[in-house]
C-alpha positions in Angstrom: 129.5 -90.0 -60.6 129.0 -93.0 -62.8 126.8 -94.6 -60.2 124.6 -91.5 -60.2 124.2 -91.6 -63.9 123.2 -95.3 -63.9 120.6 -94.6 -61.3 119.1 -91.8 -63.5 118.9 -94.1 -66.5 117.1 -96.7 -64.5 114.5 -94.1 -63.6 113.8 -93.2 -67.2 110.1 -92.8 -67.7 108.3 -94.9 -70.1 105.1 -94.1 -72.1 103.0 -96.2 -69.7 104.0 -94.3 -66.6 101.5 -92.2 -64.6 103.0 -88.8 -65.6 101.2 -87.1 -68.4 98.2 -89.4 -68.2 94.6 -88.6 -67.1 93.6 -89.6 -63.6 90.5 -91.8 -63.7 87.9 -91.3 -60.9 86.2 -94.5 -59.7 82.5 -94.6 -60.6 81.3 -95.6 -57.1 82.4 -93.6 -54.0 84.3 -95.5 -51.3 82.1 -97.3 -48.7 82.0 -95.6 -45.3 82.4 -98.0 -42.5 80.2 -97.2 -39.5 82.0 -97.0 -36.2 81.2 -99.5 -33.4 80.5 -96.8 -30.8 78.8 -93.8 -32.3 79.4 -90.7 -30.2 76.6 -88.5 -29.2 76.5 -84.9 -30.4 76.7 -82.5 -27.5 75.8 -78.8 -27.8 78.3 -76.2 -26.6 76.5 -75.3 -23.4 77.9 -74.5 -20.1 77.9 -77.4 -17.6 75.1 -75.9 -15.5 73.0 -75.3 -18.6 73.0 -78.9 -19.8 70.0 -81.0 -19.2 70.4 -84.7 -18.3 69.1 -86.7 -21.3 67.9 -90.2 -21.8 69.3 -92.3 -24.7 66.5 -91.0 -27.0 67.7 -87.4 -26.3 64.6 -86.5 -24.3 65.3 -84.7 -21.0 65.1 -86.8 -17.8 62.0 -85.7 -15.9 62.2 -85.9 -12.1 59.3 -86.8 -9.8 58.4 -84.1 -7.4 56.3 -84.0 -4.2 54.4 -80.9 -5.3 52.0 -80.0 -8.1 50.6 -76.8 -9.6 48.1 -75.2 -7.3 49.6 -76.6 -4.0 50.1 -74.2 -1.2 53.7 -74.4 0.0 55.9 -72.9 2.7 59.6 -72.0 1.9 61.9 -73.7 4.4 65.3 -72.4 3.2 66.8 -69.5 1.4 66.2 -65.8 1.4 62.4 -66.1 1.5 62.4 -68.6 4.4 59.0 -68.7 6.2 56.9 -67.3 3.4 53.9 -69.1 2.0 52.5 -69.1 -1.5 50.8 -71.1 -4.3 52.7 -72.9 -7.0 52.1 -71.4 -10.4 54.5 -73.4 -12.6 56.8 -76.4 -12.3 59.9 -77.4 -14.3 60.4 -81.2 -14.1 63.7 -81.4 -16.0 65.6 -79.6 -13.1 63.1 -80.0 -10.2 62.4 -76.3 -9.9 59.1 -74.4 -9.2 57.7 -70.9 -9.4 55.7 -69.7 -6.4 53.4 -66.7 -6.5 55.1 -63.6 -4.9 58.2 -65.6 -3.8 61.8 -65.2 -4.9 61.2 -61.9 -6.8 64.0 -60.7 -9.0 64.3 -57.3 -10.7 64.5 -57.3 -14.5 65.5 -54.2 -16.5 63.5 -54.1 -19.8 64.7 -51.9 -22.6 62.3 -49.7 -24.5 60.9 -51.2 -27.7 60.0 -48.0 -29.3 59.8 -44.3 -28.8 56.3 -44.5 -27.4 57.1 -47.3 -24.9 59.7 -46.4 -22.2 62.1 -48.8 -20.6 61.1 -50.1 -17.1 62.2 -52.1 -14.2 59.8 -55.0 -13.4 59.7 -57.7 -10.7 59.5 -61.3 -11.9 59.2 -64.6 -10.0 62.3 -66.7 -10.4 62.2 -70.5 -9.9 63.4 -72.1 -6.7 64.3 -75.8 -6.1 61.4 -78.0 -5.0 63.4 -79.4 -2.1 63.3 -75.9 -0.5 59.6 -76.0 0.0 57.1 -78.1 2.1 53.4 -78.5 1.6 51.4 -76.1 3.9 48.0 -76.5 5.5 46.1 -73.2 5.5 43.5 -74.5 7.9 45.9 -75.5 10.6 48.8 -73.3 9.7 51.4 -76.1 9.7 54.0 -77.3 7.1 54.2 -81.0 6.6 55.7 -83.7 4.5 53.5 -85.4 1.9 52.2 -89.0 2.1 50.5 -91.2 -0.4 47.5 -93.5 0.4 44.7 -95.3 -1.4 41.1 -94.5 -0.5 38.3 -97.0 -0.2 37.1 -96.4 -3.7 40.7 -97.2 -5.1 41.7 -93.6 -5.8 45.4 -92.7 -5.0 45.7 -89.4 -3.2 48.3 -87.3 -1.5 47.9 -86.2 2.1 49.7 -84.1 4.7 51.3 -86.5 7.3 51.0 -84.1 10.3 47.3 -83.2 9.8 46.0 -86.1 7.6 44.4 -83.5 5.3 43.9 -84.8 1.7 45.5 -82.5 -0.8 44.4 -84.0 -4.1 40.7 -83.3 -4.5 38.5 -82.6 -7.5 37.6 -79.1 -6.2 41.3 -78.0 -6.1 42.0 -79.1 -9.6 38.8 -77.5 -11.0 39.8 -74.2 -9.3 43.4 -74.4 -10.7 42.1 -75.1 -14.3 39.6 -72.2 -14.0 42.3 -69.8 -12.9 44.6 -70.8 -15.8 41.7 -70.1 -18.3 41.1 -66.7 -16.7 44.8 -65.8 -17.0 44.8 -66.8 -20.7 41.7 -64.7 -21.4 43.3 -61.7 -19.5 46.5 -62.1 -21.5 44.6 -62.2 -24.8 42.5 -59.1 -23.8 45.7 -57.2 -22.8 47.4 -57.8 -26.2 
């Protein structure tokens, strides 16, 4: 018991102890030390929804053997054997939309009392590896090749037929169709 009392007396608090005094806050905040390997921020997306990104956070764009306006033939999948024209491409996941191919039904809710709900057909994208370029003139699907013409212009051509795909007339036609679609959409709304 005497040992316990002596330990309490040695713990007696003096006037300069920290109890009962104000706590002073330092004027400058503590310095934050940057880490050596900063971790990238990843969104909470499903694995199949994530896009592969470059270090600058832009999506990786894949090169494809087809372009908008090309006539293609589907070589695998539910619509195997059908032909159509490419309307849209998605370079980040190498998919394309082909007119009247891979149609899916979409149920649209009514937006108001005057507008009823409906079931519509939309074109879903398919992977670009499931299509081959198609020649309408000779009715044959072929792989694509690249060559340089005499005037130094780089063009794509069909290997089986030798038909040149990239021509100024094709691009002018595609651009004209896009403008017509935009004007129709504006007129409709």
